[in-house]
TIVO-2410 file (N, C-alpha, C; in nm, 3 decimals):
# residues 110
REC num residu      c1      c2      c3 atome chaine
REC   1      X   0.655  -0.945   0.369     N      A
REC   1      X   0.805  -0.862   0.316    CA      A
REC   1      X   0.805  -0.793   0.449     C      A
REC   2      X   0.729  -0.801   0.543     N      A
REC   2      X   0.769  -0.692   0.668    CA      A
REC   2      X   0.822  -0.803   0.748     C      A
REC   3      X   0.799  -0.949   0.766     N      A
REC   3      X   0.883  -1.041   0.821    CA      A
REC   3      X   1.015  -1.027   0.787     C      A
REC   4      X   1.052  -1.013   0.676     N      A
REC   4      X   1.196  -0.991   0.587    CA      A
REC   4      X   1.285  -0.867   0.648     C      A
REC   5      X   1.205  -0.753   0.685     N      A
REC   5      X   1.270  -0.643   0.750    CA      A
REC   5      X   1.423  -0.664   0.783     C      A
REC   6      X   1.434  -0.711   0.946     N      A
REC   6      X   1.517  -0.734   1.017    CA      A
REC   6      X   1.661  -0.776   0.921     C      A
REC   7      X   1.615  -0.896   0.814     N      A
REC   7      X   1.704  -0.976   0.792    CA      A
REC   7      X   1.764  -0.938   0.670     C      A
REC   8      X   1.715  -0.808   0.569     N      A
REC   8      X   1.723  -0.741   0.506    CA      A
REC   8      X   1.834  -0.608   0.576     C      A
REC   9      X   1.793  -0.612   0.686     N      A
REC   9      X   1.870  -0.464   0.689    CA      A
REC   9      X   2.003  -0.540   0.773     C      A
REC  10      X   1.996  -0.637   0.869     N      A
REC  10      X   2.141  -0.719   0.859    CA      A
REC  10      X   2.223  -0.739   0.739     C      A
REC  11      X   2.169  -0.772   0.606     N      A
REC  11      X   2.209  -0.822   0.520    CA      A
REC  11      X   2.324  -0.727   0.487     C      A
REC  12      X   2.237  -0.580   0.482     N      A
REC  12      X   2.285  -0.453   0.414    CA      A
REC  12      X   2.414  -0.418   0.501     C      A
REC  13      X   2.383  -0.424   0.642     N      A
REC  13      X   2.516  -0.394   0.730    CA      A
REC  13      X   2.616  -0.484   0.722     C      A
REC  14      X   2.617  -0.572   0.718     N      A
REC  14      X   2.730  -0.651   0.653    CA      A
REC  14      X   2.786  -0.678   0.553     C      A
REC  15      X   2.691  -0.612   0.447     N      A
REC  15      X   2.788  -0.570   0.367    CA      A
REC  15      X   2.823  -0.467   0.336     C      A
REC  16      X   2.801  -0.377   0.371     N      A
REC  16      X   2.926  -0.251   0.404    CA      A
REC  16      X   2.974  -0.260   0.493     C      A
REC  17      X   3.024  -0.362   0.611     N      A
REC  17      X   3.122  -0.380   0.655    CA      A
REC  17      X   3.222  -0.444   0.550     C      A
REC  18      X   3.115  -0.530   0.481     N      A
REC  18      X   3.270  -0.586   0.352    CA      A
REC  18      X   3.326  -0.504   0.286     C      A
REC  19      X   3.231  -0.434   0.264     N      A
REC  19      X   3.276  -0.347   0.112    CA      A
REC  19      X   3.340  -0.247   0.225     C      A
REC  20      X   3.351  -0.190   0.313     N      A
REC  20      X   3.463  -0.100   0.445    CA      A
REC  20      X   3.565  -0.226   0.390     C      A
REC  21      X   3.631  -0.354   0.431     N      A
REC  21      X   3.732  -0.406   0.433    CA      A
REC  21      X   3.777  -0.401   0.338     C      A
REC  22      X   3.703  -0.472   0.222     N      A
REC  22      X   3.774  -0.492   0.056    CA      A
REC  22      X   3.826  -0.319   0.008     C      A
REC  23      X   3.800  -0.249   0.057     N      A
REC  23      X   3.822  -0.101   0.042    CA      A
REC  23      X   3.933  -0.073   0.068     C      A
REC  24      X   3.964  -0.109   0.215     N      A
REC  24      X   4.095  -0.063   0.273    CA      A
REC  24      X   4.180  -0.186   0.261     C      A
REC  25      X   4.126  -0.296   0.207     N      A
REC  25      X   4.258  -0.399   0.182    CA      A
REC  25      X   4.298  -0.339   0.005     C      A
REC  26      X   4.225  -0.287  -0.079     N      A
REC  26      X   4.256  -0.228  -0.190    CA      A
REC  26      X   4.316  -0.191  -0.184     C      A
REC  27      X   4.336  -0.024  -0.091     N      A
REC  27      X   4.396   0.099  -0.060    CA      A
REC  27      X   4.493   0.056   0.010     C      A
REC  28      X   4.564  -0.078   0.092     N      A
REC  28      X   4.667  -0.075   0.155    CA      A
REC  28      X   4.781  -0.144   0.041     C      A
REC  29      X   4.695  -0.209  -0.055     N      A
REC  29      X   4.779  -0.258  -0.170    CA      A
REC  29      X   4.819  -0.150  -0.267     C      A
REC  30      X   4.742   0.002  -0.273     N      A
REC  30      X   4.844   0.102  -0.348    CA      A
REC  30      X   4.727   0.136  -0.457     C      A
REC  31      X   4.636   0.064  -0.491     N      A
REC  31      X   4.492   0.087  -0.599    CA      A
REC  31      X   4.464   0.253  -0.563     C      A
REC  32      X   4.456   0.281  -0.675     N      A
REC  32      X   4.406   0.449  -0.656    CA      A
REC  32      X   4.264   0.389  -0.663     C      A
REC  33      X   4.195   0.564  -0.599     N      A
REC  33      X   4.044   0.512  -0.568    CA      A
REC  33      X   3.964   0.495  -0.757     C      A
REC  34      X   3.979   0.511  -0.893     N      A
REC  34      X   3.923   0.441  -0.975    CA      A
REC  34      X   3.969   0.318  -0.960     C      A
REC  35      X   4.033   0.277  -0.992     N      A
REC  35      X   4.079   0.097  -0.962    CA      A
REC  35      X   3.969   0.058  -0.933     C      A
REC  36      X   3.998   0.120  -0.763     N      A
REC  36      X   3.914   0.037  -0.637    CA      A
REC  36      X   3.747   0.056  -0.681     C      A
REC  37      X   3.738   0.144  -0.756     N      A
REC  37      X   3.581   0.139  -0.779    CA      A
REC  37      X   3.565   0.047  -0.931     C      A
REC  38      X   3.609   0.033  -0.999     N      A
REC  38      X   3.635  -0.128  -1.090    CA      A
REC  38      X   3.656  -0.236  -1.047     C      A
REC  39      X   3.714  -0.234  -0.912     N      A
REC  39      X   3.721  -0.340  -0.871    CA      A
REC  39      X   3.586  -0.450  -0.888     C      A
REC  40      X   3.634  -0.551  -0.912     N      A
REC  40      X   3.454  -0.685  -0.892    CA      A
REC  40      X   3.392  -0.679  -0.798     C      A
REC  41      X   3.474  -0.700  -0.667     N      A
REC  41      X   3.415  -0.716  -0.584    CA      A
REC  41      X   3.349  -0.595  -0.508     C      A
REC  42      X   3.429  -0.508  -0.540     N      A
REC  42      X   3.327  -0.398  -0.478    CA      A
REC  42      X   3.221  -0.354  -0.543     C      A
REC  43      X   3.235  -0.371  -0.667     N      A
REC  43      X   3.103  -0.307  -0.783    CA      A
REC  43      X   2.966  -0.433  -0.701     C      A
REC  44      X   3.021  -0.563  -0.687     N      A
REC  44      X   2.940  -0.686  -0.668    CA      A
REC  44      X   2.902  -0.621  -0.476     C      A
REC  45      X   2.998  -0.597  -0.373     N      A
REC  45      X   2.906  -0.541  -0.268    CA      A
REC  45      X   2.803  -0.409  -0.275     C      A
REC  46      X   2.901  -0.314  -0.356     N      A
REC  46      X   2.750  -0.185  -0.375    CA      A
REC  46      X   2.667  -0.227  -0.446     C      A
REC  47      X   2.627  -0.348  -0.508     N      A
REC  47      X   2.494  -0.369  -0.566    CA      A
REC  47      X   2.428  -0.449  -0.513     C      A
REC  48      X   2.471  -0.533  -0.441     N      A
REC  48      X   2.398  -0.565  -0.280    CA      A
REC  48      X   2.368  -0.442  -0.169     C      A
REC  49      X   2.399  -0.371  -0.196     N      A
REC  49      X   2.402  -0.252  -0.093    CA      A
REC  49      X   2.278  -0.163  -0.179     C      A
REC  50      X   2.269  -0.156  -0.269     N      A
REC  50      X   2.146  -0.085  -0.349    CA      A
REC  50      X   2.048  -0.166  -0.341     C      A
REC  51      X   2.066  -0.304  -0.365     N      A
REC  51      X   1.947  -0.402  -0.373    CA      A
REC  51      X   1.903  -0.418  -0.255     C      A
REC  52      X   1.969  -0.437  -0.150     N      A
REC  52      X   1.925  -0.391   0.006    CA      A
REC  52      X   1.826  -0.275   0.073     C      A
REC  53      X   1.885  -0.150   0.002     N      A
REC  53      X   1.831  -0.003   0.001    CA      A
REC  53      X   1.660  -0.030  -0.065     C      A
REC  54      X   1.683  -0.113  -0.213     N      A
REC  54      X   1.537  -0.062  -0.272    CA      A
REC  54      X   1.414  -0.118  -0.208     C      A
REC  55      X   1.483  -0.300  -0.164     N      A
REC  55      X   1.426  -0.366  -0.133    CA      A
REC  55      X   1.322  -0.299   0.035     C      A
REC  56      X   1.389  -0.223   0.113     N      A
REC  56      X   1.382  -0.120   0.262    CA      A
REC  56      X   1.253  -0.030   0.181     C      A
REC  57      X   1.287   0.041   0.097     N      A
REC  57      X   1.230   0.130   0.056    CA      A
REC  57      X   1.096   0.108   0.038     C      A
REC  58      X   1.098  -0.036  -0.071     N      A
REC  58      X   0.968  -0.096  -0.042    CA      A
REC  58      X   0.869  -0.177   0.079     C      A
REC  59      X   0.980  -0.202   0.192     N      A
REC  59      X   0.882  -0.217   0.276    CA      A
REC  59      X   0.838  -0.107   0.350     C      A
REC  60      X   0.911   0.047   0.335     N      A
REC  60      X   0.868   0.077   0.394    CA      A
REC  60      X   0.707   0.169   0.377     C      A
REC  61      X   0.731   0.164   0.235     N      A
REC  61      X   0.647   0.228   0.132    CA      A
REC  61      X   0.489   0.078   0.170     C      A
REC  62      X   0.525  -0.042   0.204     N      A
REC  62      X   0.407  -0.082   0.230    CA      A
REC  62      X   0.341  -0.055   0.374     C      A
REC  63      X   0.460  -0.028   0.490     N      A
REC  63      X   0.453  -0.022   0.582    CA      A
REC  63      X   0.312   0.095   0.608     C      A
REC  64      X   0.321   0.195   0.522     N      A
REC  64      X   0.295   0.342   0.543    CA      A
REC  64      X   0.155   0.298   0.508     C      A
REC  65      X   0.154   0.175   0.368     N      A
REC  65      X  -0.010   0.192   0.320    CA      A
REC  65      X  -0.059   0.165   0.434     C      A
REC  66      X  -0.027   0.031   0.539     N      A
REC  66      X  -0.098  -0.002   0.616    CA      A
REC  66      X  -0.117   0.096   0.731     C      A
REC  67      X   0.022   0.149   0.741     N      A
REC  67      X  -0.057   0.281   0.851    CA      A
REC  67      X  -0.161   0.337   0.793     C      A
REC  68      X  -0.221   0.404   0.675     N      A
REC  68      X  -0.313   0.457   0.629    CA      A
REC  68      X  -0.478   0.365   0.625     C      A
REC  69      X  -0.433   0.249   0.575     N      A
REC  69      X  -0.555   0.152   0.597    CA      A
REC  69      X  -0.628   0.147   0.777     C      A
REC  70      X  -0.504   0.140   0.828     N      A
REC  70      X  -0.556   0.141   0.955    CA      A
REC  70      X  -0.616   0.249   1.029     C      A
REC  71      X  -0.571   0.364   0.959     N      A
REC  71      X  -0.644   0.483   1.015    CA      A
REC  71      X  -0.804   0.530   0.979     C      A
REC  72      X  -0.802   0.468   0.831     N      A
REC  72      X  -0.882   0.486   0.781    CA      A
REC  72      X  -1.016   0.398   0.837     C      A
REC  73      X  -0.992   0.277   0.878     N      A
REC  73      X  -1.038   0.166   0.900    CA      A
REC  73      X  -1.121   0.215   1.065     C      A
REC  74      X  -1.037   0.315   1.144     N      A
REC  74      X  -1.053   0.349   1.231    CA      A
REC  74      X  -1.176   0.461   1.218     C      A
REC  75      X  -1.076   0.572   1.135     N      A
REC  75      X  -1.203   0.683   1.123    CA      A
REC  75      X  -1.328   0.624   1.063     C      A
REC  76      X  -1.371   0.485   1.003     N      A
REC  76      X  -1.525   0.416   0.972    CA      A
REC  76      X  -1.533   0.401   1.060     C      A
REC  77      X  -1.473   0.359   1.122     N      A
REC  77      X  -1.553   0.235   1.231    CA      A
REC  77      X  -1.596   0.382   1.387     C      A
REC  78      X  -1.518   0.492   1.392     N      A
REC  78      X  -1.589   0.553   1.498    CA      A
REC  78      X  -1.649   0.692   1.435     C      A
REC  79      X  -1.714   0.646   1.314     N      A
REC  79      X  -1.800   0.775   1.229    CA      A
REC  79      X  -1.947   0.704   1.279     C      A
REC  80      X  -2.039   0.790   1.298     N      A
REC  80      X  -2.178   0.702   1.327    CA      A
REC  80      X  -2.274   0.622   1.230     C      A
REC  81      X  -2.295   0.554   1.253     N      A
REC  81      X  -2.385   0.499   1.142    CA      A
REC  81      X  -2.463   0.581   1.093     C      A
REC  82      X  -2.531   0.599   0.980     N      A
REC  82      X  -2.583   0.644   0.938    CA      A
REC  82      X  -2.680   0.580   0.809     C      A
REC  83      X  -2.811   0.519   0.881     N      A
REC  83      X  -2.891   0.439   0.783    CA      A
REC  83      X  -2.969   0.531   0.635     C      A
REC  84      X  -2.924   0.450   0.548     N      A
REC  84      X  -2.951   0.521   0.435    CA      A
REC  84      X  -3.145   0.531   0.415     C      A
REC  85      X  -3.187   0.607   0.345     N      A
REC  85      X  -3.349   0.642   0.352    CA      A
REC  85      X  -3.373   0.566   0.287     C      A
REC  86      X  -3.466   0.513   0.354     N      A
REC  86      X  -3.562   0.342   0.293    CA      A
REC  86      X  -3.669   0.459   0.160     C      A
REC  87      X  -3.654   0.456   0.042     N      A
REC  87      X  -3.723   0.432  -0.079    CA      A
REC  87      X  -3.834   0.433  -0.055     C      A
REC  88      X  -3.964   0.553  -0.010     N      A
REC  88      X  -4.094   0.477  -0.026    CA      A
REC  88      X  -4.162   0.540  -0.132     C      A
REC  89      X  -4.220   0.497  -0.245     N      A
REC  89      X  -4.293   0.535  -0.348    CA      A
REC  89      X  -4.485   0.536  -0.298     C      A
REC  90      X  -4.472   0.593  -0.134     N      A
REC  90      X  -4.627   0.610  -0.067    CA      A
REC  90      X  -4.686   0.741  -0.155     C      A
REC  91      X  -4.785   0.692  -0.250     N      A
REC  91      X  -4.904   0.770  -0.339    CA      A
REC  91      X  -4.961   0.841  -0.192     C      A
REC  92      X  -5.041   1.017  -0.233     N      A
REC  92      X  -5.104   1.077  -0.178    CA      A
REC  92      X  -5.224   0.964  -0.150     C      A
REC  93      X  -5.276   0.891  -0.052     N      A
REC  93      X  -5.406   0.816  -0.031    CA      A
REC  93      X  -5.572   0.887  -0.172     C      A
REC  94      X  -5.518   1.018  -0.172     N      A
REC  94      X  -5.646   1.057  -0.307    CA      A
REC  94      X  -5.580   1.009  -0.434     C      A
REC  95      X  -5.482   1.053  -0.467     N      A
REC  95      X  -5.466   1.008  -0.551    CA      A
REC  95      X  -5.468   0.848  -0.660     C      A
REC  96      X  -5.401   0.805  -0.512     N      A
REC  96      X  -5.429   0.665  -0.525    CA      A
REC  96      X  -5.541   0.582  -0.563     C      A
REC  97      X  -5.653   0.644  -0.474     N      A
REC  97      X  -5.841   0.624  -0.529    CA      A
REC  97      X  -5.862   0.673  -0.615     C      A
REC  98      X  -5.792   0.773  -0.697     N      A
REC  98      X  -5.858   0.786  -0.824    CA      A
REC  98      X  -5.773   0.692  -0.873     C      A
REC  99      X  -5.635   0.663  -0.898     N      A
REC  99      X  -5.600   0.577  -0.968    CA      A
REC  99      X  -5.653   0.437  -1.019     C      A
REC 100      X  -5.713   0.390  -0.893     N      A
REC 100      X  -5.785   0.260  -0.904    CA      A
REC 100      X  -5.939   0.255  -0.924     C      A
REC 101      X  -5.994   0.367  -0.883     N      A
REC 101      X  -6.118   0.398  -0.929    CA      A
REC 101      X  -6.127   0.372  -1.123     C      A
REC 102      X  -6.018   0.417  -1.140     N      A
REC 102      X  -6.008   0.465  -1.314    CA      A
REC 102      X  -5.996   0.298  -1.361     C      A
REC 103      X  -5.881   0.226  -1.276     N      A
REC 103      X  -5.882   0.075  -1.308    CA      A
REC 103      X  -5.996   0.010  -1.315     C      A
REC 104      X  -6.114   0.017  -1.197     N      A
REC 104      X  -6.208  -0.025  -1.197    CA      A
REC 104      X  -6.316  -0.006  -1.258     C      A
REC 105      X  -6.338   0.104  -1.356     N      A
REC 105      X  -6.392   0.173  -1.423    CA      A
REC 105      X  -6.435   0.119  -1.552     C      A
REC 106      X  -6.327   0.071  -1.630     N      A
REC 106      X  -6.272   0.011  -1.730    CA      A
REC 106      X  -6.384  -0.150  -1.736     C      A
REC 107      X  -6.326  -0.176  -1.639     N      A
REC 107      X  -6.330  -0.338  -1.594    CA      A
REC 107      X  -6.493  -0.361  -1.579     C      A
REC 108      X  -6.575  -0.271  -1.508     N      A
REC 108      X  -6.713  -0.273  -1.497    CA      A
REC 108      X  -6.814  -0.258  -1.632     C      A
REC 109      X  -6.755  -0.180  -1.691     N      A
REC 109      X  -6.801  -0.142  -1.786    CA      A
REC 109      X  -6.836  -0.298  -1.911     C      A
REC 110      X  -6.701  -0.376  -1.899     N      A
REC 110      X  -6.738  -0.471  -1.981    CA      A
REC 110      X  -6.813  -0.629  -1.946     C      A
***
């Protein structure tokens, strides 16, 4: 969508110029403001302008999201890496020896 931005802006400006030309033509004919607003071509041009504005708003939203993502990525890269602590289940050697003796004792009785 970002590649379309200049084309949409150009279409919007051309349509605005066409709208102004049509309104001037209708005024020179002698139509009232309410009649001009009801003219099919005027409504068509206004719809095209409204559509272009909506598309540009979507593009601006995407640009802001991309900028936010870049900032977050830069922050993550700049932050020092913290290695997660390794989980060790090392028991106290005394407890480990006592546990082993308990396992060996029943085996020795058999």
